[in-house]
C-alpha positions in Angstrom: -25.0 9.1 16.2 -21.9 9.3 13.9 -19.9 12.4 14.7 -17.9 13.4 11.7 -16.3 16.4 13.4 -14.9 14.0 16.0 -13.7 11.7 13.3 -11.9 14.6 11.8 -10.2 15.4 15.1 -9.1 11.8 15.5 -7.3 11.9 12.1 -5.8 15.3 12.9 -4.2 13.8 16.0 -3.2 10.5 14.4 0.4 9.3 14.0 1.8 8.2 10.7 2.4 4.5 10.1 1.4 3.0 13.5 0.2 -0.5 12.8 -2.5 -2.8 14.0 -3.0 -6.4 12.8 -6.2 -8.4 12.9 -6.2 -12.1 12.1 -9.4 -14.2 12.0 -9.4 -18.0 12.7 -12.0 -20.6 12.3 -12.6 -22.9 15.4 -12.6 -26.6 14.5 -13.4 -29.9 16.0 -10.0 -31.7 16.3 -11.4 -35.0 14.9 -13.7 -33.9 12.1 -12.2 -30.5 11.4 -15.7 -29.2 11.0 -16.6 -25.7 12.4 -17.6 -25.8 16.1 -19.3 -23.0 18.0 -16.9 -22.4 20.8 -16.1 -18.7 20.7 -17.9 -18.0 23.9 -15.9 -20.7 25.7 -12.5 -19.6 24.3 -13.3 -16.0 24.9 -14.2 -16.5 28.5 -11.0 -18.5 29.1 -9.0 -15.8 27.4 -10.1 -13.3 30.0 -7.7 -15.1 32.5 -4.7 -14.2 30.3 -3.7 -10.5 30.5 -2.6 -10.4 26.9 -5.5 -12.4 25.4 -8.0 -10.4 27.4 -7.0 -7.4 25.4 -6.4 -9.1 22.0 -9.2 -11.7 21.5 -12.4 -10.5 19.8 -15.5 -12.0 18.3 -16.2 -11.7 14.5 -19.8 -12.5 13.5 -20.1 -16.2 14.1 -19.6 -18.5 17.2 -17.1 -20.6 15.2 -14.7 -17.8 14.6 -12.2 -16.0 16.8 -10.0 -13.0 16.1 -6.8 -11.8 17.6 -5.6 -8.2 17.4 -2.1 -6.8 18.0 -3.4 -3.5 19.3 -1.6 -0.3 18.3 2.0 -1.0 17.4 4.4 1.9 17.1 5.5 0.5 13.8 5.2 -2.7 11.8 7.9 -4.5 13.8 6.3 -3.7 17.1 2.8 -4.8 15.9 4.3 -8.0 14.6 5.9 -8.8 17.9 2.6 -8.1 19.7 0.7 -10.3 17.3 3.2 -13.2 17.6 2.8 -13.1 21.4 -1.0 -13.1 21.0 -0.8 -16.0 18.6 1.2 -18.1 20.9 -1.2 -17.6 23.8 -4.3 -18.2 21.7 -3.0 -21.4 20.1 -1.9 -22.7 23.5 -5.3 -21.9 25.0 -7.1 -23.6 22.1 -4.8 -26.7 22.4 -5.4 -26.9 26.2 -9.2 -27.1 25.5 -8.9 -29.6 22.6 -9.8 -27.2 19.8 -8.1 -26.6 16.5 -7.7 -23.2 14.8 -7.6 -22.9 11.0 -6.7 -20.0 8.8 -8.1 -20.1 5.2 -10.6 -17.6 3.7 -13.5 -20.1 3.9 -14.2 -23.5 5.5 -14.5 -26.1 2.7 -17.6 -27.9 3.8 -19.2 -26.8 7.1 -22.8 -25.6 6.4 -23.5 -21.9 7.0 -27.0 -22.9 8.2 -25.5 -24.5 11.3 -23.5 -21.4 12.4 -24.8 -18.9 15.0 -24.2 -15.2 15.2 -22.4 -14.1 18.3 -24.5 -12.2 20.9 -23.3 -8.6 20.8 -25.1 -5.4 20.1 -23.1 -4.8 16.9 -23.7 -8.3 15.5 -27.3 -8.4 16.5 -27.6 -5.2 14.5 -25.8 -6.7 11.6 -28.0 -9.8 11.6 -31.2 -7.8 11.9 -30.2 -5.6 9.0 -28.8 -8.2 6.6 -30.4 -11.5 7.5 -29.3 -14.1 4.8 -26.4 -11.9 3.7 -25.0 -12.1 7.3 -25.9 -15.7 7.9 -24.1 -16.8 4.7 -20.9 -14.9 5.5 -18.8 -17.6 7.1 -15.5 -16.0 6.0 -12.1 -15.3 7.5 -9.7 -12.5 6.6 -6.6 -10.5 7.5 -7.1 -6.7 8.2 -4.4 -4.1 8.6 -4.8 -0.7 10.3 -2.1 1.9 9.4 -2.0 5.3 11.0 -2.3 8.2 8.6 -2.2 11.8 10.0 -4.7 14.2 8.6 -8.3 13.6 7.5 -7.9 14.8 3.8 -4.7 12.8 3.6 -6.3 9.6 4.9 -9.1 9.9 2.3 -6.4 10.6 -0.4 -4.6 7.4 0.6 -7.8 5.4 0.4 -8.4 6.8 -3.1 -4.9 5.9 -4.2 -5.2 2.4 -2.9 -8.4 1.6 -4.9 -6.6 0.2 -8.0 -4.1 -1.7 -5.8 -6.8 -3.6 -3.9 -7.4 -6.3 -6.6 -3.7 -6.9 -6.7 -3.5 -7.4 -3.0 -6.4 -9.8 -3.2 -4.7 -11.8 -5.9 -1.6 -12.1 -3.7 -3.7 -13.3 -0.7 -6.2 -15.6 -2.5 -6.7 -18.5 -0.1 -10.3 -19.8 -0.4 -10.8 -22.1 -3.4 -13.3 -24.5 -1.7 -16.8 -24.0 -0.4 -19.9 -26.2 0.1 -17.8 -29.4 -0.2 -16.5 -28.7 -3.7 -13.9 -26.7 -5.7 -15.6 -23.4 -6.3 -13.5 -22.7 -9.4 -12.6 -19.3 -7.8 -9.4 -18.4 -6.1 -11.1 -16.3 -3.5 -14.7 -17.5 -3.0 -14.6 -15.6 0.3 -14.6 -12.4 -1.7 -17.5 -13.5 -3.7 -19.8 -14.4 -0.8 -18.7 -11.4 1.4 -17.7 -8.5 -0.8 -20.2 -9.1 -3.5 -23.1 -9.6 -1.0 -22.7 -7.0 1.7 -24.0 -3.5 1.1 -21.4 -0.7 1.0 -18.7 -3.2 0.4 -15.9 -3.9 -2.1 -14.2 -1.0 -3.9 -15.3 2.4 -2.7 -15.7 5.5 -4.8 -12.9 8.0 -4.9 -14.0 10.8 -2.5 -11.2 13.3 -3.1 -11.6 15.0 0.3 -12.7 14.4 3.9 -15.6 16.8 3.4 -16.9 14.8 0.4 -16.5 11.6 2.4 -18.3 13.2 5.4 -21.2 14.4 3.2 -21.7 10.8 2.0 -21.6 9.3 5.5 -24.1 11.9 6.8 -26.3 11.2 3.8 -26.5 7.6 4.9 -27.1 8.5 8.6 -30.0 10.9 7.9 -32.3 8.2 6.4 -31.1 5.6 8.9 -29.1 3.5 6.4 -26.3 3.3 9.0 -25.8 4.1 12.6 -22.1 3.4 13.0 -19.1 3.8 10.6 -18.2 0.1 10.8 -21.3 -0.5 8.6 -19.2 0.8 5.8 -17.7 -2.6 4.9 -15.5 -1.4 2.1 -12.2 -3.1 1.3 -10.4 0.0 2.3 -11.8 2.6 4.7 -10.9 5.4 7.1 -11.4 4.1 10.6 -13.0 6.9 12.6 -12.0 5.6 16.1 -8.4 4.8 15.4 -7.4 7.4 12.8 -6.1 4.7 10.5 -6.6 3.5 7.0 -7.9 0.0 7.3 -7.2 -2.5 4.4 -9.7 -5.3 4.5 -9.4 -7.0 1.1 -7.3 -10.0 1.9 -8.1 -13.7 2.7 -6.8 -15.1 5.9 -3.4 -16.8 5.4 -2.6 -20.4 6.3 0.9 -19.9 7.4 2.2 -17.4 10.0 5.1 -16.3 7.8 2.7 -15.7 4.9 0.4 -13.6 7.1 3.3 -11.6 8.4 4.8 -11.0 4.9 1.4 -10.0 3.5 0.8 -7.6 6.4 4.2 -6.0 5.7 3.3 -5.6 2.0 0.0 -3.9 3.0 1.6 -1.5 5.4 4.1 -0.6 2.7 1.3 0.0 0.2 -0.5 2.4 2.6 2.8 4.3 3.4 3.7 4.5 -0.3 0.3 5.9 -1.2 0.8 8.5 1.6 4.3 9.4 0.3 3.0 9.7 -3.3 0.3 12.0 -2.1 2.7 14.1 -0.1 5.1 14.4 -3.1 2.3 15.2 -5.6 2.9 12.1 -7.7 0.1 12.3 -10.4 -2.8 9.9 -9.8 -5.9 9.4 -11.9 -8.8 7.9 -10.1 -10.0 5.1 -12.4 -13.8 4.5 -12.5 -15.1 1.7 -10.3 -16.1 -0.3 -13.4 -12.4 -0.6 -14.3 -11.2 -1.4 -10.9 -14.0 -4.0 -10.5 -12.8 -5.7 -13.7 -9.5 -6.4 -12.0 -11.3 -7.3 -8.8 -13.2 -10.0 -10.6 -10.1 -11.3 -12.2 -8.4 -11.6 -8.8 -11.5 -13.4 -7.4 -11.7 -15.8 -10.3 -8.0 -16.5 -11.2 -5.8 -15.0 -8.5 -2.2 -15.1 -9.5 -2.9 -17.7 -12.2 -4.7 -15.2 -14.5 -4.0 -11.9 -16.1 -4.6 -8.4 -14.7 -5.1 -5.1 -16.5 -2.7 -2.2 -16.2 -5.4 0.4 -15.9 -3.1 3.3 -17.0 -2.0 1.5 -20.2 -5.1 -0.5 -20.9 -3.0 -3.6 -21.3 -2.9 -7.1 -19.7 -0.1 -8.4 -17.7 0.5 -11.8 -16.0 -1.0 -12.2 -12.5 2.3 -13.8 -11.6 3.9 -10.4 -12.0 1.7 -8.7 -9.3 4.1 -9.3 -6.4 7.1 -7.8 -8.3 5.1 -4.8 -9.4 3.9 -4.1 -5.8 7.4 -4.6 -4.4 8.8 -2.2 -7.0 6.2 0.5 -6.3 6.6 0.3 -2.5 10.4 0.2 -2.5 10.8 3.8 -1.2 8.3 3.2 1.6 9.8 -0.1 2.5 13.3 1.4 2.7 12.1 4.1 5.1 10.0 1.7 7.2 12.5 -1.2 7.2 10.0 -3.7 5.7 11.3 -6.5 3.5 8.4 -9.1 3.1 9.4 -12.6 2.1 6.3 -13.4 0.0 5.9 -17.0 -1.1 6.1 -18.1 -4.8 2.5 -19.3 -4.7 -0.5 -18.3 -2.7 -2.8 -20.5 -0.7 -5.3 -21.1 -3.4 -2.5 -22.2 -5.8 -1.0 -24.5 -3.2 -4.4 -26.1 -2.4 -5.3 -26.6 -6.1 -1.9 -28.2 -6.8 -2.5 -30.7 -4.0 -6.0 -31.4 -5.3 -4.6 -32.0 -8.8 -2.0 -34.4 -7.4 -4.8 -36.6 -6.1 -5.6 -35.4 -2.6 -9.2 -35.0 -1.6 -10.6 -31.7 -0.4 -10.6 -33.1 3.1 -7.0 -34.1 2.9 -6.0 -30.8 1.4 -7.7 -28.9 4.2 -6.2 -31.2 6.9 -2.8 -30.3 5.6 -3.6 -26.5 5.7 -4.9 -26.8 9.2 -1.7 -28.6 10.3 0.4 -25.8 8.6 -1.5 -23.3 10.6 -1.0 -25.1 13.9 2.8 -25.6 13.3 3.6 -22.1 11.9 1.5 -19.9 14.1 2.2 -21.7 17.3 5.8 -22.5 16.2 6.7 -18.9 15.3 5.3 -17.6 18.6 7.1 -20.3 20.6 10.4 -18.8 19.2 9.4 -15.4 20.5 8.7 -16.9 23.9 12.1 -18.6 24.1 14.1 -15.4 23.4 
């Protein structure tokens, strides 16, 4: 049974701006680069490694594996933890002749061939959602950021609502699905966020009591039995006392993933600072935030977004500079200076496609970038 009084206590005891990073990888056959269902094998082997035993987790399907940094004291600490986990995971996969990839979707492997992993949680997900769960072969980047105080955590989630589409546009890295160009920049968001219940942009709750009333309303008629069945793109995490941001596609390159993670941490911290300082904030209705959400899904950084306060369009290419300007105070306090790329993964893949590469060739290049940068960055840590 969900215990909202306990969740309140967890947030009251939480520490500001601790950081946890979660990265999801697809598991591939090294010859065909198709999805292969080897999570059980890799997870079992990971138990022999003291770091991986704590950091490897399953995520819905047998052809997916997740690594988690655990609770870092700050962003730098979490990044170092995650780099170490990356190094060990990629070495373990290579030793067992498996490839790991990091894009928001797999370009061609059929969802009908994937199996749900055998855990209580995911058996419950499959039983409750059926096709919606089966179809969700997606890969993402999640950030947990500690926020002290239950009302403050809900306020931070509220303030992040209009920022979520902009973070998605920055991260868009899933243009291909079912063997073709989807025409979207984040088809992952379309097949996950637009399909799962209690997903996407949440309402603004205003207070922890209001949020708790809603959760308890869902519990009473048996809509949910655990808080992780709230799949929103930002949510208070009851067990960790964190604000969890879940909007972003997985990133192909390690440096892109780390930079995006830094930006997300800065956004959470800035929202907390703005709340503490009483910076005015008008909660836009979902219908307006959803308009920008669709634009991010469809066009990513290539399109135009809406400034919801002014009711005016601005170029998607300006999103990064806008986010960096807004988060400058928080980044100065936290010492975060993310080096974000000039183009995101969807733009890079579409450019290669336009230059004559096939989808298979584009994806092969992305997989190689993942192998080189995630293992390569981690190897530098090991050598220090």
